[in-house]
C-alpha positions in Angstrom: -14.8 3.5 39.6 -15.1 6.0 36.8 -12.9 5.4 33.7 -10.7 8.3 32.6 -11.8 10.1 29.4 -9.8 9.8 26.2 -7.6 12.8 25.6 -7.3 14.5 22.2 -3.7 13.3 22.1 -4.8 9.7 22.7 -7.4 10.0 20.0 -4.8 11.4 17.5 -2.4 8.5 18.3 -5.2 6.0 17.9 -6.3 7.4 14.6 -2.7 7.2 13.3 -1.9 3.7 14.5 -5.3 1.9 14.2 -5.5 1.1 10.5 -2.2 -0.9 10.3 -1.2 -1.7 13.9 -2.4 -4.7 16.0 -4.5 -3.6 18.9 -2.1 -5.1 21.5 0.7 -2.8 20.1 -1.6 0.2 20.3 -2.4 -0.7 23.9 1.3 -0.8 24.7 2.0 2.5 22.9 -0.9 4.3 24.8 0.5 2.9 28.0 4.1 4.0 27.2 3.2 7.6 26.0 0.3 8.5 28.3 0.5 6.0 31.2 -3.1 4.9 30.5 -4.0 1.3 30.7 -6.7 0.9 28.1 -8.3 -2.5 27.5 -8.4 -4.0 24.0 -12.2 -3.6 24.1 -11.9 0.1 25.0 -9.6 0.6 22.0 -12.1 -1.1 19.7 -15.0 0.9 21.1 -13.1 4.2 20.8 -12.0 3.3 17.2 -15.7 2.8 16.4 -16.7 6.1 17.9 -14.0 7.8 15.8 -15.2 5.8 12.7 -11.8 4.2 12.3 -11.3 0.9 10.5 -8.5 -1.6 9.9 -6.9 -1.8 6.5 -7.9 -5.2 4.9 -5.2 -7.8 4.8 -3.5 -8.2 1.4 -2.6 -11.5 -0.2 -0.4 -12.6 -3.2 -1.9 -15.1 -5.6 0.6 -17.4 -7.3 0.2 -19.9 -10.0 3.3 -21.9 -9.9 6.2 -19.4 -9.6 4.2 -16.6 -11.4 2.6 -13.8 -9.3 -0.8 -13.3 -10.8 -2.4 -10.8 -8.5 -2.2 -9.0 -5.1 -5.5 -8.2 -3.3 -7.9 -9.0 -0.5 -9.5 -12.4 -0.2 -12.6 -11.0 -1.8 -10.7 -9.5 -4.7 -8.8 -12.8 -5.3 -12.0 -14.8 -5.2 -13.6 -12.6 -7.8 -10.5 -12.8 -10.0 -10.5 -16.6 -9.8 -14.3 -17.0 -9.9 -14.4 -18.9 -6.7 -15.8 -18.4 -3.2 -13.8 -16.6 -0.5 -13.7 -19.9 1.5 -11.7 -21.4 -1.4 -9.1 -18.6 -1.1 -9.0 -19.3 2.7 -8.3 -23.0 1.9 -5.4 -22.0 -0.4 -3.9 -20.3 2.8 -4.3 -23.5 4.9 -1.5 -25.8 5.9 -3.4 -28.7 4.3 -3.2 -27.0 0.9 0.5 -26.1 1.4 1.3 -29.7 2.2 -0.5 -30.9 -1.0 1.5 -28.4 -3.0 4.7 -29.6 -1.5 3.8 -33.3 -2.3 2.5 -32.5 -5.8 4.3 -34.1 -8.7 4.1 -30.8 -10.6 4.0 -27.9 -8.1 4.7 -25.4 -10.8 1.1 -25.6 -11.8 -0.3 -25.5 -8.3 -2.1 -22.4 -6.9 -0.7 -20.7 -3.7 -1.9 -17.7 -1.7 0.4 -16.0 0.7 -0.4 -13.3 3.2 1.6 -10.1 2.9 
């Protein structure tokens, strides 16, 4: 079975939605507007053909209650002089629990996804 070609209108919608919209929502919007049932893989492949990319996720870096910086994991790691894995750990439930149990949480570091 031959798969239908992407229309110019579908390409335009994909280019508008792709940077900030989850692929599953794009899939639903394509289905709603054009009646096409595109797989998530097809959406990813078409986005690659059109040279589209997702916007990197942004995070807020707090020391105590003070907001120190907003940026990507890489930017926060460079700011703190640590590895990206350390920033990922700051996002984990284990770290959040340690902050909650800390005797002085105002000095603890927190990273929150935006």
